[in-house]
Structure formats: C-alpha cells, structure tokens
LUMKE-79385 format. One record per atom (N, C-alpha, C, O): residue number from 1; atom name; x, y, z. Coordinates in Angstrom, 1 decimal, padded with zeros to 4 digits. Example, Ala and Ser with C-alpha at 12.3 -4.5 7.8 and 13.67 -1.06 7.14 Angstrom:
% residues 2
+-----+----+--------+--------+--------+
|   k |  a |   east |  north |     up |
+-----+----+--------+--------+--------+
|   1 |  N |  013.2 | -005.7 |  007.8 |
|   1 | CA |  012.3 | -004.5 |  007.8 |
|   1 |  C |  013.2 | -003.3 |  007.8 |
|   1 |  O |  014.2 | -003.3 |  008.5 |
|   2 |  N |  012.8 | -002.2 |  007.1 |
|   2 | CA |  013.7 | -001.1 |  007.1 |
|   2 |  C |  012.9 |  000.0 |  007.9 |
|   2 |  O |  013.4 |  001.1 |  008.0 |
+-----+----+--------+--------+--------+
//
This chain:
% residues 89
+-----+----+--------+--------+--------+
|   k |  a |   east |  north |     up |
+-----+----+--------+--------+--------+
|   1 |  N |  103.6 |  194.9 |  172.2 |
|   1 | CA |  104.1 |  193.6 |  172.6 |
|   1 |  C |  103.0 |  192.6 |  172.9 |
|   1 |  O |  102.2 |  192.8 |  173.8 |
|   2 |  N |  102.9 |  191.6 |  172.1 |
|   2 | CA |  101.8 |  190.6 |  172.3 |
|   2 |  C |  102.5 |  189.3 |  172.7 |
|   2 |  O |  103.4 |  188.8 |  172.1 |
|   3 |  N |  102.0 |  188.7 |  173.8 |
|   3 | CA |  102.5 |  187.5 |  174.4 |
|   3 |  C |  101.4 |  186.7 |  175.0 |
|   3 |  O |  100.5 |  187.3 |  175.6 |
|   4 |  N |  101.5 |  185.4 |  175.0 |
|   4 | CA |  100.5 |  184.6 |  175.6 |
|   4 |  C |  100.9 |  184.3 |  177.1 |
|   4 |  O |  100.1 |  183.9 |  177.9 |
|   5 |  N |  102.2 |  184.5 |  177.4 |
|   5 | CA |  102.7 |  184.3 |  178.8 |
|   5 |  C |  102.4 |  185.6 |  179.6 |
|   5 |  O |  102.5 |  186.7 |  179.0 |
|   6 |  N |  102.1 |  185.4 |  180.8 |
|   6 | CA |  101.9 |  186.6 |  181.7 |
|   6 |  C |  103.1 |  187.5 |  181.7 |
|   6 |  O |  104.2 |  187.0 |  181.8 |
|   7 |  N |  102.9 |  188.8 |  181.5 |
|   7 | CA |  104.0 |  189.7 |  181.4 |
|   7 |  C |  104.1 |  190.7 |  182.6 |
|   7 |  O |  105.1 |  191.3 |  182.8 |
|   8 |  N |  103.0 |  190.7 |  183.3 |
|   8 | CA |  103.0 |  191.6 |  184.5 |
|   8 |  C |  102.5 |  190.8 |  185.7 |
|   8 |  O |  101.9 |  189.8 |  185.5 |
|   9 |  N |  102.9 |  191.3 |  186.9 |
|   9 | CA |  102.5 |  190.6 |  188.1 |
|   9 |  C |  100.9 |  190.6 |  188.2 |
|   9 |  O |  100.3 |  189.7 |  188.7 |
|  10 |  N |  100.3 |  191.7 |  187.7 |
|  10 | CA |  098.9 |  191.8 |  187.8 |
|  10 |  C |  098.2 |  190.8 |  186.9 |
|  10 |  O |  097.3 |  190.1 |  187.3 |
|  11 |  N |  098.7 |  190.6 |  185.7 |
|  11 | CA |  098.2 |  189.5 |  184.8 |
|  11 |  C |  098.5 |  188.1 |  185.4 |
|  11 |  O |  097.6 |  187.3 |  185.3 |
|  12 |  N |  099.6 |  187.9 |  186.0 |
|  12 | CA |  099.9 |  186.6 |  186.6 |
|  12 |  C |  099.0 |  186.4 |  187.8 |
|  12 |  O |  098.5 |  185.3 |  188.0 |
|  13 |  N |  098.8 |  187.4 |  188.6 |
|  13 | CA |  097.9 |  187.3 |  189.7 |
|  13 |  C |  096.5 |  187.0 |  189.3 |
|  13 |  O |  095.8 |  186.1 |  189.9 |
|  14 |  N |  096.0 |  187.7 |  188.2 |
|  14 | CA |  094.7 |  187.4 |  187.7 |
|  14 |  C |  094.6 |  186.0 |  187.2 |
|  14 |  O |  093.6 |  185.3 |  187.5 |
|  15 |  N |  095.6 |  185.5 |  186.5 |
|  15 | CA |  095.6 |  184.2 |  185.9 |
|  15 |  C |  095.5 |  183.1 |  187.1 |
|  15 |  O |  094.8 |  182.1 |  187.0 |
|  16 |  N |  096.3 |  183.4 |  188.2 |
|  16 | CA |  096.2 |  182.5 |  189.3 |
|  16 |  C |  094.9 |  182.5 |  189.9 |
|  16 |  O |  094.4 |  181.4 |  190.3 |
|  17 |  N |  094.2 |  183.6 |  190.0 |
|  17 | CA |  092.9 |  183.7 |  190.6 |
|  17 |  C |  091.9 |  183.0 |  189.7 |
|  17 |  O |  091.0 |  182.2 |  190.2 |
|  18 |  N |  092.0 |  183.1 |  188.4 |
|  18 | CA |  091.2 |  182.4 |  187.4 |
|  18 |  C |  091.3 |  180.9 |  187.6 |
|  18 |  O |  090.3 |  180.2 |  187.7 |
|  19 |  N |  092.6 |  180.4 |  187.7 |
|  19 | CA |  092.8 |  179.0 |  187.9 |
|  19 |  C |  092.2 |  178.5 |  189.2 |
|  19 |  O |  091.6 |  177.4 |  189.2 |
|  20 |  N |  092.3 |  179.3 |  190.3 |
|  20 | CA |  091.7 |  178.9 |  191.5 |
|  20 |  C |  090.2 |  178.8 |  191.4 |
|  20 |  O |  089.5 |  177.9 |  192.0 |
|  21 |  N |  089.5 |  179.7 |  190.7 |
|  21 | CA |  088.1 |  179.7 |  190.6 |
|  21 |  C |  087.7 |  178.5 |  189.8 |
|  21 |  O |  086.7 |  177.8 |  190.1 |
|  22 |  N |  088.4 |  178.2 |  188.7 |
|  22 | CA |  088.0 |  177.1 |  187.8 |
|  22 |  C |  088.2 |  175.8 |  188.6 |
|  22 |  O |  087.3 |  174.9 |  188.5 |
|  23 |  N |  089.2 |  175.7 |  189.3 |
|  23 | CA |  089.5 |  174.4 |  190.1 |
|  23 |  C |  088.4 |  174.2 |  191.2 |
|  23 |  O |  088.0 |  173.1 |  191.5 |
|  24 |  N |  088.0 |  175.3 |  191.8 |
|  24 | CA |  087.0 |  175.2 |  192.9 |
|  24 |  C |  085.7 |  174.7 |  192.3 |
|  24 |  O |  085.0 |  173.9 |  192.9 |
|  25 |  N |  085.3 |  175.3 |  191.2 |
|  25 | CA |  084.0 |  174.9 |  190.6 |
|  25 |  C |  084.1 |  173.5 |  190.0 |
|  25 |  O |  083.1 |  172.7 |  190.1 |
|  26 |  N |  085.2 |  173.1 |  189.4 |
|  26 | CA |  085.4 |  171.7 |  188.9 |
|  26 |  C |  085.7 |  170.7 |  190.0 |
|  26 |  O |  085.7 |  169.5 |  189.7 |
|  27 |  N |  085.9 |  171.2 |  191.2 |
|  27 | CA |  086.2 |  170.4 |  192.4 |
|  27 |  C |  087.5 |  169.5 |  192.1 |
|  27 |  O |  087.4 |  168.3 |  192.3 |
|  28 |  N |  088.5 |  170.2 |  191.6 |
|  28 | CA |  089.8 |  169.5 |  191.4 |
|  28 |  C |  090.9 |  170.3 |  192.1 |
|  28 |  O |  090.7 |  171.5 |  192.3 |
|  29 |  N |  092.0 |  169.7 |  192.3 |
|  29 | CA |  093.2 |  170.4 |  192.9 |
|  29 |  C |  093.9 |  171.2 |  191.8 |
|  29 |  O |  093.8 |  170.8 |  190.6 |
|  30 |  N |  094.5 |  172.3 |  192.2 |
|  30 | CA |  095.1 |  173.1 |  191.1 |
|  30 |  C |  096.3 |  172.4 |  190.4 |
|  30 |  O |  096.6 |  172.7 |  189.3 |
|  31 |  N |  096.8 |  171.4 |  191.1 |
|  31 | CA |  097.9 |  170.6 |  190.4 |
|  31 |  C |  097.3 |  169.7 |  189.3 |
|  31 |  O |  098.1 |  169.2 |  188.5 |
|  32 |  N |  096.0 |  169.4 |  189.3 |
|  32 | CA |  095.4 |  168.5 |  188.4 |
|  32 |  C |  095.2 |  169.1 |  187.0 |
|  32 |  O |  095.0 |  168.4 |  186.0 |
|  33 |  N |  095.1 |  170.5 |  187.0 |
|  33 | CA |  094.8 |  171.2 |  185.7 |
|  33 |  C |  096.0 |  171.8 |  185.1 |
|  33 |  O |  096.8 |  172.4 |  185.9 |
|  34 |  N |  096.1 |  171.7 |  183.8 |
|  34 | CA |  097.2 |  172.4 |  183.1 |
|  34 |  C |  096.6 |  173.5 |  182.2 |
|  34 |  O |  095.3 |  173.5 |  182.1 |
|  35 |  N |  097.4 |  174.3 |  181.6 |
|  35 | CA |  096.8 |  175.4 |  180.8 |
|  35 |  C |  096.1 |  174.8 |  179.6 |
|  35 |  O |  095.2 |  175.4 |  179.0 |
|  36 |  N |  096.4 |  173.6 |  179.2 |
|  36 | CA |  095.9 |  173.0 |  178.0 |
|  36 |  C |  094.9 |  171.8 |  178.2 |
|  36 |  O |  094.3 |  171.3 |  177.3 |
|  37 |  N |  094.8 |  171.4 |  179.5 |
|  37 | CA |  093.9 |  170.2 |  179.8 |
|  37 |  C |  092.5 |  170.7 |  179.5 |
|  37 |  O |  092.1 |  171.8 |  179.9 |
|  38 |  N |  091.7 |  169.9 |  178.9 |
|  38 | CA |  090.3 |  170.2 |  178.5 |
|  38 |  C |  089.4 |  170.0 |  179.7 |
|  38 |  O |  089.3 |  168.9 |  180.3 |
|  39 |  N |  088.5 |  171.0 |  180.0 |
|  39 | CA |  087.6 |  170.9 |  181.1 |
|  39 |  C |  086.7 |  169.8 |  181.0 |
|  39 |  O |  086.4 |  169.0 |  181.9 |
|  40 |  N |  086.1 |  169.6 |  179.8 |
|  40 | CA |  085.1 |  168.6 |  179.6 |
|  40 |  C |  085.7 |  167.2 |  179.5 |
|  40 |  O |  085.3 |  166.3 |  180.2 |
|  41 |  N |  086.7 |  167.1 |  178.6 |
|  41 | CA |  087.2 |  165.7 |  178.3 |
|  41 |  C |  088.1 |  165.2 |  179.4 |
|  41 |  O |  088.1 |  164.1 |  179.8 |
|  42 |  N |  088.9 |  166.1 |  180.0 |
|  42 | CA |  089.9 |  165.7 |  181.0 |
|  42 |  C |  089.4 |  165.8 |  182.5 |
|  42 |  O |  089.9 |  165.1 |  183.4 |
|  43 |  N |  088.4 |  166.7 |  182.7 |
|  43 | CA |  088.0 |  167.0 |  184.1 |
|  43 |  C |  086.5 |  166.8 |  184.3 |
|  43 |  O |  086.0 |  167.1 |  185.4 |
|  44 |  N |  085.8 |  166.3 |  183.3 |
|  44 | CA |  084.4 |  165.9 |  183.5 |
|  44 |  C |  083.4 |  167.0 |  183.6 |
|  44 |  O |  082.3 |  166.9 |  184.1 |
|  45 |  N |  083.8 |  168.2 |  183.1 |
|  45 | CA |  082.9 |  169.4 |  183.2 |
|  45 |  C |  081.7 |  169.3 |  182.2 |
|  45 |  O |  081.9 |  168.7 |  181.2 |
|  46 |  N |  080.6 |  169.8 |  182.6 |
|  46 | CA |  079.5 |  169.8 |  181.7 |
|  46 |  C |  079.1 |  171.3 |  181.4 |
|  46 |  O |  079.8 |  172.2 |  182.0 |
|  47 |  N |  078.1 |  171.5 |  180.6 |
|  47 | CA |  077.7 |  172.9 |  180.3 |
|  47 |  C |  077.3 |  173.7 |  181.5 |
|  47 |  O |  077.5 |  174.9 |  181.5 |
|  48 |  N |  076.6 |  173.1 |  182.4 |
|  48 | CA |  076.2 |  173.8 |  183.6 |
|  48 |  C |  077.5 |  174.3 |  184.4 |
|  48 |  O |  077.5 |  175.5 |  184.9 |
|  49 |  N |  078.5 |  173.5 |  184.5 |
|  49 | CA |  079.7 |  173.9 |  185.2 |
|  49 |  C |  080.4 |  175.0 |  184.4 |
|  49 |  O |  081.0 |  175.9 |  185.0 |
|  50 |  N |  080.3 |  175.0 |  183.1 |
|  50 | CA |  080.9 |  176.0 |  182.3 |
|  50 |  C |  080.2 |  177.4 |  182.6 |
|  50 |  O |  080.9 |  178.4 |  182.7 |
|  51 |  N |  078.9 |  177.4 |  182.7 |
|  51 | CA |  078.2 |  178.6 |  183.0 |
|  51 |  C |  078.5 |  179.1 |  184.4 |
|  51 |  O |  078.6 |  180.3 |  184.7 |
|  52 |  N |  078.7 |  178.1 |  185.4 |
|  52 | CA |  079.1 |  178.5 |  186.7 |
|  52 |  C |  080.5 |  179.1 |  186.7 |
|  52 |  O |  080.7 |  180.1 |  187.5 |
|  53 |  N |  081.4 |  178.6 |  185.9 |
|  53 | CA |  082.7 |  179.2 |  185.8 |
|  53 |  C |  082.6 |  180.6 |  185.3 |
|  53 |  O |  083.2 |  181.6 |  185.9 |
|  54 |  N |  081.8 |  180.8 |  184.2 |
|  54 | CA |  081.6 |  182.2 |  183.7 |
|  54 |  C |  081.1 |  183.1 |  184.7 |
|  54 |  O |  081.6 |  184.2 |  184.9 |
|  55 |  N |  080.0 |  182.7 |  185.4 |
|  55 | CA |  079.4 |  183.6 |  186.4 |
|  55 |  C |  080.4 |  183.9 |  187.6 |
|  55 |  O |  080.4 |  185.0 |  188.0 |
|  56 |  N |  081.1 |  182.9 |  188.0 |
|  56 | CA |  082.1 |  183.2 |  189.1 |
|  56 |  C |  083.2 |  184.1 |  188.7 |
|  56 |  O |  083.6 |  185.0 |  189.4 |
|  57 |  N |  083.6 |  184.0 |  187.4 |
|  57 | CA |  084.7 |  184.9 |  186.9 |
|  57 |  C |  084.1 |  186.3 |  186.9 |
|  57 |  O |  084.8 |  187.3 |  187.3 |
|  58 |  N |  082.9 |  186.5 |  186.4 |
|  58 | CA |  082.3 |  187.8 |  186.3 |
|  58 |  C |  082.2 |  188.4 |  187.7 |
|  58 |  O |  082.5 |  189.6 |  187.9 |
|  59 |  N |  081.7 |  187.6 |  188.6 |
|  59 | CA |  081.5 |  188.1 |  190.0 |
|  59 |  C |  082.8 |  188.4 |  190.7 |
|  59 |  O |  082.9 |  189.5 |  191.4 |
|  60 |  N |  083.8 |  187.5 |  190.6 |
|  60 | CA |  085.0 |  187.7 |  191.4 |
|  60 |  C |  086.0 |  188.7 |  190.7 |
|  60 |  O |  086.8 |  189.3 |  191.4 |
|  61 |  N |  086.0 |  188.8 |  189.4 |
|  61 | CA |  087.0 |  189.6 |  188.7 |
|  61 |  C |  086.4 |  190.9 |  188.2 |
|  61 |  O |  087.0 |  191.7 |  187.6 |
|  62 |  N |  085.0 |  191.1 |  188.4 |
|  62 | CA |  084.3 |  192.3 |  188.0 |
|  62 |  C |  084.5 |  192.6 |  186.5 |
|  62 |  O |  084.9 |  193.7 |  186.1 |
|  63 |  N |  084.2 |  191.6 |  185.7 |
|  63 | CA |  084.2 |  191.7 |  184.3 |
|  63 |  C |  082.9 |  191.2 |  183.7 |
|  63 |  O |  082.1 |  190.6 |  184.4 |
|  64 |  N |  082.6 |  191.5 |  182.4 |
|  64 | CA |  081.5 |  191.0 |  181.8 |
|  64 |  C |  081.9 |  190.1 |  180.6 |
|  64 |  O |  082.7 |  190.5 |  179.8 |
|  65 |  N |  081.4 |  188.9 |  180.6 |
|  65 | CA |  081.7 |  187.9 |  179.6 |
|  65 |  C |  080.5 |  187.4 |  178.9 |
|  65 |  O |  079.5 |  187.0 |  179.6 |
|  66 |  N |  080.4 |  187.6 |  177.6 |
|  66 | CA |  079.3 |  187.1 |  176.8 |
|  66 |  C |  079.3 |  185.6 |  176.8 |
|  66 |  O |  080.3 |  185.0 |  176.7 |
|  67 |  N |  078.1 |  185.0 |  176.9 |
|  67 | CA |  078.0 |  183.6 |  176.9 |
|  67 |  C |  078.5 |  182.9 |  175.6 |
|  67 |  O |  078.8 |  181.8 |  175.6 |
|  68 |  N |  078.5 |  183.7 |  174.6 |
|  68 | CA |  079.1 |  183.2 |  173.3 |
|  68 |  C |  080.6 |  182.8 |  173.5 |
|  68 |  O |  081.1 |  182.0 |  172.7 |
|  69 |  N |  081.2 |  183.4 |  174.5 |
|  69 | CA |  082.6 |  183.1 |  174.7 |
|  69 |  C |  082.8 |  181.7 |  175.3 |
|  69 |  O |  084.0 |  181.2 |  175.4 |
|  70 |  N |  081.8 |  181.1 |  175.8 |
|  70 | CA |  081.9 |  179.7 |  176.4 |
|  70 |  C |  082.6 |  178.8 |  175.4 |
|  70 |  O |  083.3 |  177.9 |  175.9 |
|  71 |  N |  082.4 |  178.9 |  174.1 |
|  71 | CA |  083.0 |  178.0 |  173.2 |
|  71 |  C |  084.5 |  178.1 |  173.2 |
|  71 |  O |  085.2 |  177.2 |  172.8 |
|  72 |  N |  085.1 |  179.2 |  173.6 |
|  72 | CA |  086.5 |  179.4 |  173.7 |
|  72 |  C |  087.1 |  179.0 |  175.1 |
|  72 |  O |  088.3 |  178.7 |  175.2 |
|  73 |  N |  086.2 |  178.8 |  176.0 |
|  73 | CA |  086.6 |  178.6 |  177.4 |
|  73 |  C |  086.7 |  177.1 |  177.7 |
|  73 |  O |  086.0 |  176.6 |  178.6 |
|  74 |  N |  087.5 |  176.4 |  176.9 |
|  74 | CA |  087.5 |  174.9 |  177.0 |
|  74 |  C |  088.7 |  174.5 |  177.9 |
|  74 |  O |  088.8 |  173.3 |  178.3 |
|  75 |  N |  089.7 |  175.4 |  178.1 |
|  75 | CA |  090.8 |  175.1 |  179.0 |
|  75 |  C |  091.3 |  176.4 |  179.6 |
|  75 |  O |  090.7 |  177.5 |  179.3 |
|  76 |  N |  092.3 |  176.4 |  180.4 |
|  76 | CA |  092.8 |  177.6 |  181.1 |
|  76 |  C |  093.3 |  178.6 |  180.1 |
|  76 |  O |  093.0 |  179.8 |  180.3 |
|  77 |  N |  094.0 |  178.2 |  179.0 |
|  77 | CA |  094.4 |  179.2 |  178.0 |
|  77 |  C |  093.3 |  180.0 |  177.5 |
|  77 |  O |  093.3 |  181.2 |  177.3 |
|  78 |  N |  092.2 |  179.3 |  177.1 |
|  78 | CA |  091.0 |  179.9 |  176.6 |
|  78 |  C |  090.4 |  180.9 |  177.6 |
|  78 |  O |  090.0 |  182.0 |  177.2 |
|  79 |  N |  090.3 |  180.5 |  178.8 |
|  79 | CA |  089.7 |  181.3 |  179.9 |
|  79 |  C |  090.6 |  182.5 |  180.1 |
|  79 |  O |  090.1 |  183.6 |  180.2 |
|  80 |  N |  091.9 |  182.4 |  180.1 |
|  80 | CA |  092.8 |  183.5 |  180.3 |
|  80 |  C |  092.6 |  184.5 |  179.2 |
|  80 |  O |  092.5 |  185.7 |  179.4 |
|  81 |  N |  092.5 |  184.0 |  178.0 |
|  81 | CA |  092.3 |  184.9 |  176.8 |
|  81 |  C |  090.9 |  185.7 |  176.9 |
|  81 |  O |  090.9 |  186.9 |  176.7 |
|  82 |  N |  089.9 |  185.0 |  177.2 |
|  82 | CA |  088.5 |  185.6 |  177.3 |
|  82 |  C |  088.5 |  186.6 |  178.5 |
|  82 |  O |  088.0 |  187.7 |  178.3 |
|  83 |  N |  089.1 |  186.3 |  179.6 |
|  83 | CA |  089.1 |  187.2 |  180.7 |
|  83 |  C |  089.9 |  188.4 |  180.4 |
|  83 |  O |  089.6 |  189.5 |  180.8 |
|  84 |  N |  091.0 |  188.2 |  179.7 |
|  84 | CA |  091.9 |  189.3 |  179.3 |
|  84 |  C |  091.3 |  190.3 |  178.4 |
|  84 |  O |  091.6 |  191.5 |  178.4 |
|  85 |  N |  090.3 |  189.8 |  177.6 |
|  85 | CA |  089.6 |  190.7 |  176.6 |
|  85 |  C |  088.3 |  191.2 |  177.2 |
|  85 |  O |  087.7 |  192.1 |  176.6 |
|  86 |  N |  087.8 |  190.7 |  178.3 |
|  86 | CA |  086.5 |  191.1 |  178.9 |
|  86 |  C |  086.5 |  192.5 |  179.4 |
|  86 |  O |  087.5 |  192.9 |  180.1 |
|  87 |  N |  085.5 |  193.3 |  179.1 |
|  87 | CA |  085.4 |  194.6 |  179.6 |
|  87 |  C |  085.0 |  194.6 |  181.1 |
|  87 |  O |  084.4 |  193.7 |  181.6 |
|  88 |  N |  085.5 |  195.6 |  181.8 |
|  88 | CA |  085.2 |  195.7 |  183.2 |
|  88 |  C |  083.7 |  195.9 |  183.4 |
|  88 |  O |  083.0 |  196.5 |  182.6 |
|  89 |  N |  083.1 |  195.3 |  184.4 |
|  89 | CA |  081.7 |  195.4 |  184.7 |
|  89 |  C |  081.4 |  196.7 |  185.4 |
|  89 |  O |  080.2 |  196.9 |  185.7 |
+-----+----+--------+--------+--------+
//
C-alpha cells in the first residue's frame, strides 16, 4: 500500500515533528506553512537554513540524510518523503 498521506500514528507523529523542526529553523508559526508552500520562495529560506533543517532532522529523528537530497527538500511534502526514505543513523 503506497500513500502520500500518513497511514500510521507513528508516521503522523514523525511528520508533525518534522513540521515543528522546519518551522523552528525558519522562525515561522506552524500555521504559516503548508505541505506545498515553498521554503525559499514563500518563507525566505536560504541554502544555509536548508542545511540547518537537514542537520536538525538528522539529530532529532536519528536518521542519515545525504546532502544531495536537499534539492527535494523544498517544501514539507519533499521533507516528509526524504525523511521517510532515510536510513536510521
């Protein structure tokens, strides 16, 4: 079963944690970001903030994310996908 919507409470909890991490680094309220709003264009993120998001996700979720994945991490949907595929650290 393949779905883009969270199907388990664990996945939903992880996605909520991802959203909180992203919002904290971008210094925005969780209400300001949607799954498809673009970090750079809609929220003023730069490449340094993108790297900070990647590092915080690795640290807090105990996963390993290749920096090449940054190109996919342009919005929450992309981050959810990358984190979902990331191997445990």
